C-alpha positions in Angstrom: 65.6 128.0 55.2 63.9 125.4 57.3 65.4 122.0 57.9 64.5 119.6 55.0 64.3 115.9 55.4 63.5 113.0 53.1 63.1 113.0 49.3 61.8 116.3 47.9 62.6 119.3 45.7 66.2 120.0 44.9 68.1 122.5 47.0 68.6 124.6 43.9 64.8 124.9 43.3 64.2 125.5 47.0 66.7 128.3 47.1 65.1 130.1 44.2 61.6 129.6 45.6 62.6 130.9 49.0 64.0 134.1 47.5 60.9 134.6 45.4 58.7 134.2 48.4 60.7 136.7 50.3 60.4 139.2 47.5 56.6 138.7 47.1 55.8 139.0 50.8 58.0 142.1 51.1 55.6 143.7 48.5 52.6 142.4 50.5 51.4 140.6 47.4 49.3 137.5 47.3 50.1 134.3 45.4 46.9 135.0 43.4 48.0 138.4 42.2 51.5 137.2 41.4 50.0 134.3 39.5 47.7 136.5 37.5 50.7 138.5 36.4 52.4 135.3 35.1 49.1 133.8 33.9 49.5 131.0 36.4 47.1 129.8 39.1 47.9 130.3 42.8 48.7 126.6 43.3 51.3 126.7 40.6 52.9 129.7 42.1 52.9 127.9 45.5 54.8 125.0 43.8 57.3 127.4 42.4 58.0 128.9 45.9 58.2 125.5 47.5 60.7 124.4 44.9 58.5 121.6 43.5 58.8 123.2 40.0 61.9 125.1 38.8 61.0 128.5 37.4 61.9 129.3 33.8 64.2 132.3 33.2 61.5 134.3 31.3 59.1 133.9 34.2 61.9 134.8 36.7 62.6 138.0 34.8 58.9 138.9 34.8 58.6 138.3 38.5 61.7 140.4 39.2 60.0 143.2 37.3 56.8 142.7 39.3 58.7 142.7 42.6 60.8 145.8 41.6 64.1 144.0 41.8 66.5 146.6 40.3 69.7 145.8 42.1 72.1 144.3 39.4 73.7 141.9 41.8 70.5 140.5 43.2 69.1 140.1 39.7 72.4 138.3 38.6 72.2 136.0 41.7 68.6 135.0 41.1 69.4 134.3 37.4 72.4 132.2 38.5 70.2 130.1 40.9 67.6 129.7 38.1 70.2 128.5 35.7 71.6 126.0 38.2 68.0 124.8 38.9 67.6 123.8 35.3 71.1 122.6 34.6 71.5 118.8 34.3 74.7 117.0 35.0 75.9 113.4 35.2 74.4 112.8 38.7 70.8 113.7 37.5 70.7 110.4 35.7 70.9 108.6 39.1 67.8 110.4 40.4 65.4 107.5 39.9 67.6 105.1 41.7 68.6 107.3 44.7 66.1 110.1 44.9 66.2 113.8 44.6 67.3 114.1 48.2 70.7 112.3 47.7 71.3 113.9 44.3 71.8 117.2 46.2 75.1 115.8 47.6 77.1 115.5 44.3 75.7 119.0 43.3 76.9 120.5 46.6 80.3 118.8 46.1 80.6 120.1 42.6 79.8 123.7 43.7 81.7 123.9 47.0 84.8 126.0 47.5 85.6 124.1 50.7 84.2 120.9 52.2 84.6 120.0 55.9 84.0 116.3 56.6 83.8 114.7 60.0 83.6 110.9 60.1 83.4 108.8 63.3 82.6 105.5 61.7 83.7 105.2 58.1 86.2 106.8 55.6 84.7 109.8 53.9 83.0 108.8 50.7 85.1 110.9 48.3 88.2 109.2 49.8 87.0 105.6 49.5 88.5 103.0 47.2 86.0 101.0 45.1 86.5 97.8 47.1 86.0 99.7 50.4 82.9 101.5 49.1 81.4 98.2 47.9 82.0 96.6 51.3 80.4 99.5 53.1 77.4 99.7 50.8 76.9 95.9 50.9 76.9 96.0 54.7 74.4 98.8 54.9 72.0 97.4 52.3 68.4 96.4 53.0 67.2 92.8 52.3 65.3 94.0 49.2 68.4 95.6 47.6 69.8 93.7 44.7 73.4 93.2 43.7 72.7 95.5 40.7 71.5 98.3 43.0 74.6 97.9 45.1 76.8 98.1 42.0 75.0 101.3 40.9 75.5 102.9 44.4 79.2 102.0 44.2 79.5 103.5 40.7 77.9 106.7 41.8 80.3 107.0 44.7 83.2 106.5 42.4 81.8 109.0 39.9 81.5 111.6 42.6 85.3 111.4 43.1 85.9 113.0 39.7 85.9 116.4 41.3 89.2 115.5 43.0 90.8 115.4 39.5 89.2 118.6 38.3 91.2 121.7 37.4 89.9 123.6 40.5 89.1 120.9 43.1 87.4 122.1 46.3 89.5 122.3 49.4 88.6 119.2 51.4 89.4 119.0 55.1 88.6 115.6 56.7 88.8 114.6 60.4 88.4 110.9 61.3 88.0 109.2 64.6 90.9 106.7 65.1 88.2 103.9 65.1 87.8 104.5 61.4 91.4 103.2 60.9 91.1 100.4 63.4 87.8 98.9 62.0 88.5 96.2 59.3 86.0 97.0 56.5 85.6 94.4 53.8 88.8 92.5 54.5 92.4 93.0 55.7 93.4 93.4 52.0 90.7 95.9 51.3 91.6 97.9 54.4 95.3 98.0 53.6 94.5 99.4 50.1 92.2 101.9 51.7 94.8 103.2 54.2 97.4 103.4 51.4 95.0 105.4 49.4 94.5 107.8 52.3 98.2 108.3 52.5 98.4 109.0 48.8 95.6 111.6 48.5 96.6 113.2 51.8 99.7 114.5 50.1 97.6 116.6 47.7 97.6 120.3 48.3 93.8 120.6 48.3 93.3 117.8 50.8 93.8 117.6 54.6 93.4 114.4 56.6 93.6 114.5 60.4 92.8 111.9 63.0 91.4 112.1 66.5 92.7 109.5 69.0 91.1 108.2 72.2 93.6 110.2 74.2 92.1 113.5 73.1 89.0 112.9 75.4 85.4 113.9 74.7 84.7 116.6 72.1 81.6 118.2 70.5 81.5 115.8 67.6 79.9 113.1 69.8 76.5 113.5 68.0 78.0 111.9 64.9 79.3 112.4 61.4 78.5 115.5 59.3 79.5 117.5 56.3 79.7 121.2 55.9 79.8 122.7 52.4 81.1 126.3 52.0 79.7 127.6 48.7 80.4 130.7 46.5 77.8 133.5 46.2 74.9 133.5 45.8 74.6 130.4 47.9 74.8 130.0 51.6 76.8 127.4 53.5 75.0 124.0 53.9 75.4 121.4 56.6 74.5 117.8 55.8 73.8 114.8 58.0 73.0 111.5 56.4 70.5 109.2 58.2 68.6 106.0 57.4 65.5 108.1 56.9 67.3 110.4 54.4 69.5 113.4 54.3 69.1 116.4 56.6 70.2 119.8 55.2 70.7 122.9 57.2 71.4 126.3 55.6 73.3 129.2 57.1 73.0 130.8 59.6 72.0 127.6 61.3 75.2 126.1 60.1 77.0 128.0 62.9 76.4 124.9 65.1 78.4 122.8 62.7 81.1 125.5 62.5 81.4 125.5 66.4 81.7 121.7 66.4 84.4 121.8 63.7 86.5 124.2 65.6 86.5 121.9 68.6 87.3 118.9 66.3 90.3 120.8 65.0 91.6 121.4 68.5 91.2 117.7 69.3 92.8 116.3 66.1 96.4 115.4 65.5 98.4 117.4 62.9 98.4 116.2 59.3 101.9 114.8 59.7 101.1 113.0 63.0 97.9 111.7 61.4 99.8 110.4 58.3 102.3 108.6 60.6 99.4 107.0 62.5 97.8 105.8 59.3 101.1 104.4 58.1 101.6 102.6 61.4 98.1 101.1 61.2 98.8 100.0 57.6 101.8 98.1 58.9 99.8 96.4 61.6 97.1 94.9 59.4 98.0 91.4 58.2 
């Protein structure tokens, strides 16, 4: 899959469209011919393949017949992606406020088996307290953003954290630069509460928090923060980098770059126990 930037079709629809395009081109079939089979025009078929429109299950079944898809696993995988493309969850209600691009993030979090989070500037969003999150969002706002919009952003960030309390939470491994701990975000009181929260959630079996100190020297994470989501079949791993211009998503095998960086970060980071001790020491320092 190509790199995707800015607002656009959901990853779910794009995955399905990409698979359908691969099947059609493998049969050396034009969009016009495929469209005639579904009684759709070529432009509509193009929108399906670009992920602009999610494909209905009946149309998917018809196309699988047209493209001679007989393998049971492939058929099941395509039907799963189609179902996910149409499924609505709590975060879809935020689409008008935050755009389709960002709404991919809570979907990835909800689907992931394992999340790798590297942060060089701020505490990872799923680990933020409400006061810390509000301070961050308020600082990053544009002049035209209203207090109501900031409150909605904060609510969404808190809502995303419900996956931490689910029956089968994803394994989350986070690595922070020590500057994340040293930077007073919001106020000393807000920062103390945030560090105490990190110590509390760091004790959970599904969560690992590690810190990289200045003494570790240069490492491959110098390009900045990123997320890596490892998803169950039929989905590939997805790398995500958030920018002011929108999110950038990269699908496997291009995620190998993130994987190589993560391995170097793991070599550079303190152990979980050493990291917890460092966070506790920093908590005592803040007055």
